[in-house]
N, C-alpha and C positions, 0 to 999 in steps of 0.2 A: 744145772738148774732145772726143776722139775716142772715140766711143761704139760698142761692138759691136752686132750686131742684137739678141743676147741681152739685153744691158744695155738696149737700147731698149724692148724689150718690158717688161722689169721697171719701167724708168722710167715707161713710159705707164700700166701697172697702177697704179702707186704715185701717180702724178698724180691717177687718177681717184678712187682712196681718199683723198687729201687733199683734193681739191675736195668730195666728197660729205661728209667730216667739217667742211668750212669752210662749207658752206651751211647756211642755218638750217632744217632739216628735221626739227625735234623730235626730235632723237636724244638728247636729255636728257644724260645723264651721257657719252656719247661724243662730243658736240660737241667739235671741235677738239682731240681727242686726240692729232692728227698732230703738234700744236706740241709736246707733250712730248719728241718725239725729237730735238729741236735740241739739241745739247749746249752751243751757245754762251748759249741761253737757261739751260739748267739750270745752267751755272756760275756765271753771273751772278746767279741766284736763291739757290744755296746759299751764295755768298760772303757776300751782303747779309744773308740771314736766318739763315745759320749752322744750318741745319735740313734734313732730307731726309724726302722722302714716297716711297711705294712708286713712284708713276709716274715720279720720276726715273730709275727703272732703264733706262726706255726711252733718255734722253739718254746715261747712262753707257754703256750697251750700245753706241750708235753711237760715243762716244769711243774706247772700247777698239778696236772694230773698225778704225777709221780710224787707229789707229796702224799697223796691219799692212796696211791697204789704202790706199792713197793717195786722199784725196778721195773716201772710199766715199759718203758722204751726197751730195756733188754728182753722182756720176756715177749713182747709184741713186735717191735718194728726194727729192732737192730739186725741189718743182713749179715754184719761181722759175727756177731753172737750166735746167730743161726749157723753159719760155716764152722765155726769153733765147736759148738755143741756136736754137730755131725762128726767131725773129725776126731774129737775127744771120745765119742763113742765107740769107736773101734779099740779103745786102749784104755777104757776106763777102769779097768779092774786093777791097774797097775799101781803097785804101792810106790808113791811118791814122797819125797821128803816136803814137797812144798804144800801138802795138806796141811801142816802145821804153819805154814807162814803166815803172818798177820797181813791183812788186806792193806796195801799201799795206795788202792785207787782213790780213797778220799783225800789223802794227802798231796797226791799228785794233782787232784783237782783243785785244792786250795792253794798251792804253790802257784799253778799257772793262773789261777784268778786274781791272786794277791800280786803276782809279778805284773799282771795287765794292769792294775792301777798305777805302776810305775813307768808304763809302755810298752812293756814285751810279754806279749801272750805267750809264756815260756814253752807249754807243752801243748797247744793248739793242734799240732801235728799227730798228737797221739789219740786224737778224737777217732772212733771207729769209722764214722762216715767220712772223714778225711782219708783215712787208710783204705776204705773201699772204692771210693771214686779216683784216687789214685791209681788203683790197680787198672782201672779202666780208662784211665787218662792216655794211657799207652797206645790206645787203638785211635784216638783224636789226631794224631801227628804221625810223622814219618817213623815208622817202626825199627828201633836200632837196639843193638845190646845194651847201649847207655841207658835209654829210656826204660828198657825191661827191669834192668839191675836197680835203676832208681826208684822204680814204683813196685818194688817186690814185697812191699810191707806186710800185704795180706797172706802171701805165700810163706813167710816167715812165721806169722801168727799161726798160721796152721800146722807147721812143721813143729813148733814149740808147744802147742796145744794137743799134738798128737804124742809127743814125749811126756808132757807134764799136763795131763787132762785137767780142763777147766781153768788153767792158771789165768789167762788172759782176763775172762769175765768176771771171775771169783776174786781175783788179787790184785790186779794191775791196772784194768780199764778205768781211766779218770772220769768218763762219762758215767760210767755204773757206779764208782766211788761217790760222784756228786749226789747221784739218786739215794745212795745209802746214807749221806748226810743229811739229806730233806727227810727220810725216814726216820733218822734217829732224833732228829728236832722234833717231829710231829708226835713220837712216843713221849719223849720229855715233856712237850707241852700237856699232852693228855694227861700225864701223871701229875702235873701240878694242877690242871684244872680241876682234876677228880681227888686231888690231895692224897695221892697215893704215895707210900714211901718210896724213896729212890731206890733203883737197883745197884746193888753194890758191884763196883767195876774197879779193880785194882789200876787197870789202865786208863786213866781218865781221856776219853776222846777230845775235851776241851782242851785239856794242856797239850795234846797233840795236834790240835787244829791251831792253836796260838802259835805253837813252834813252827809248823809248816807255813802260817800266814809269814811270820816273820823271814824265814828263810825265801819265799816268794818275793817279799818286798825288798829285802837285800839284794837278791838276784836281780831282779828288774833294775833297780837303780844302778849297780854295779856294771851291768851288761851294757846299760844306756851310757854310760861314761866310758866304756871301753870300746863301744861300737864304733866302727869308723863305716860311714856311708860309702856303698859301693859306688864305682865309676858308673856313670850313665851314658856312655857312648852306644847306646842301643836303644830302641824305642819302647815305651810302654803301651798299653791300651789307653785310649782317652780318660782323663778324669782319674788317673791312678794316684794313689798316695804318694809322698816324698819316698824315696827309696828306702830309709831306716825303717819305715812303718811298714811300707809295703812288703818287704822281704820278710817280716817276722810274722805278719798277720796272714799273708797269702797261704792257704792251705794246699795249693798245688794240685785242685780238683780237677782241673782241665775243663770246667763250665764254659769258661769264655772262649776256649779253644772250640769246643764243639759246636757253640752257638753262632760264632762270626760267619755271616754269609759268604765273605769273600775269601774266606781261609788264609788270612794275614796274619793269626795270632799263632804262634808256635812256642815250643818250649825253650826256654834258656838254657844253653849248655856250654857255657864258658867255663874250663877248668881254672881260669885265672880269677873268677867271680863266684866262688863257691857259696856265699852267703846268698847270692840269687838263683841258685841251682834249680831248674826246672819250674822258675815262675814264668808267666807269659811274657813273650816279647813279641814285638810287631815287626814284621819284615814285609817291605813293599817289592815283593817279587812278581807275584801274578795278579796283584790285585790292590786297592787302597781303601781305607776307611770310609764307608759310605756315609754321606751327609743325613741319611734317612734312618741310620741305625744307631740303637743304644742298647742293644742285646748283651754286650759284654758287661754292662752295669746292672742291668736286671737280673742276671743270673750269678752275680758274684754274692756268695753268701756270708762273706765276712766285711764286705764294705772296703776291701784293698782297692777295688774300682769304684769310685763313688758313684751311686746313681746319680743320673742326668737325663734330660730331655733332649731330644732331637734339636729343637729350638735353640738349645743353649751350645751346640756343638761349634758356633764361630765363636764362641768365647774360651773354649777349651784347647789349649795348646799342646800339641804332641811333640812338637819339634818346629822346624822349619825347612824352607827349599831354597838351594841355590844354582844359579845357572852358569854354566860353562860355556860362555859364548862362542869359544873356539870351535865345540862339537856342534853347534846349533844350526839349523839349515838356513837360516835368516844370515848367518854369516857368510855363507856362499850364494846369497842372493836367491835362495830358493823360497818361495811362499810356504808359510806354515805358522799356523796359530793355535795347534792342537793343545797346547798348555793353558792358554787362557780360555779356549772353549771347555776344557776340562773341568776348570776351577769353579766350584761353586760358591767361594767366598769373595770372589772379585779380588783376589790377591795377586794376579797376574797381569801386567801391562804390556803393550808392544810400543815402544816408544823409538822415536828416532836415535841412533846410536851417536854420541859425541865424535865429532870430527870427522863425520863420514856420513854417506847417504843411506847406509844400511839401517834396518830396523832391528831393535833388539828387545828381547824379553825381560822384564823387571819384576822381581818379587817384592810386594808391599808386606814387608814383615808385620807390620801392625794388624793385618788381615789374615796372614798366612796362618794356618793351625798345624801345618804338618801332616796333612790327611795323605798325601803321597799321589793323589791324582794325576798331576801334572807330571811327575817323574815315571809314571807307569806308562802313561800314555805317548811320551816324547819318543819318536822314532830313531833318534840317534842317542839316547840315553846321556842327553846334554845337561838333564836337571838331576843334582845330588839332594839326598835328604839329609838334614843335619839334625843329631838328636839335641835334646834339651842339655843345657850345661850342668855340670856336677853341682850338687848342693842339695 
């Protein structure tokens, strides 16, 4: 892609901004805000959720500008595009078969958006910002071989672009392809308005777009029927969507992990549950879900974690707690009420034990949201956290 010197300066500046916002630098609500600028992620999310939040205006703005400025996002904003251009430059003279390969990016965009109407954002993980942020998500959690391999998308793209220069941006990227569709629509509209003769095209894009739409809808309906909800014997962040929607809409960007002040959100790495692979999971090891925090919902660019206010947390159930009284200090006639003191939802009561003079902690399940505060503070680990039931 030919880029002017001025455009190159803007690209580098925005790349630095995107990189800064992708790294786990403790930026809280600003973590990963660059992801919101992707119109491809924005449209998939709005179609699935049928809802709109204020930060979606970033994606909408880019979408509108792209109608009048061909591939605006690619030319100025895309960090993956900049990386691919640089790596392609080392080998741009290579004669490659893909030069004559038709662009499938627009078709991939239509397939994904069409499938989203059937409930499955089929190719949302191919968005370049999802790939870019996934690369740096490995730094927000315990580094391991598994996470490095799982988030190696950018490294793979760079290797492919070295061997086949420019193939990702010019032929494969669904976000770039979506911008090409907008440009094509604008040009055809201009020709109609100015009563110019249509351009002869033996390969009608309208026909290809129609076929791609059918493939997307059929794929979405078929996958929805065949898809079996994953088991839920683990905890999701508060206000997460139901498993079937969460697993397909989450782009594994790691924003919620980076922003969590108590570091209780981690990547899900259960080999027996691959559909949920690398989605966020809550573990009550070193902390609990603060009653004053809603950061995970404010930084989620897809709505996999529904936006909520802290005042609503007493109505958002992540799971529940269960007391194993035999391990409780009260069962040994030792004074302790840490669980009751730690609970900010008045969900723990200390009452007389039936048939004895002992006192026992009781969980009021109607009030317990499963925040984990009681379990973390219990000195004998007598409180177990129970995930929500499957469904």
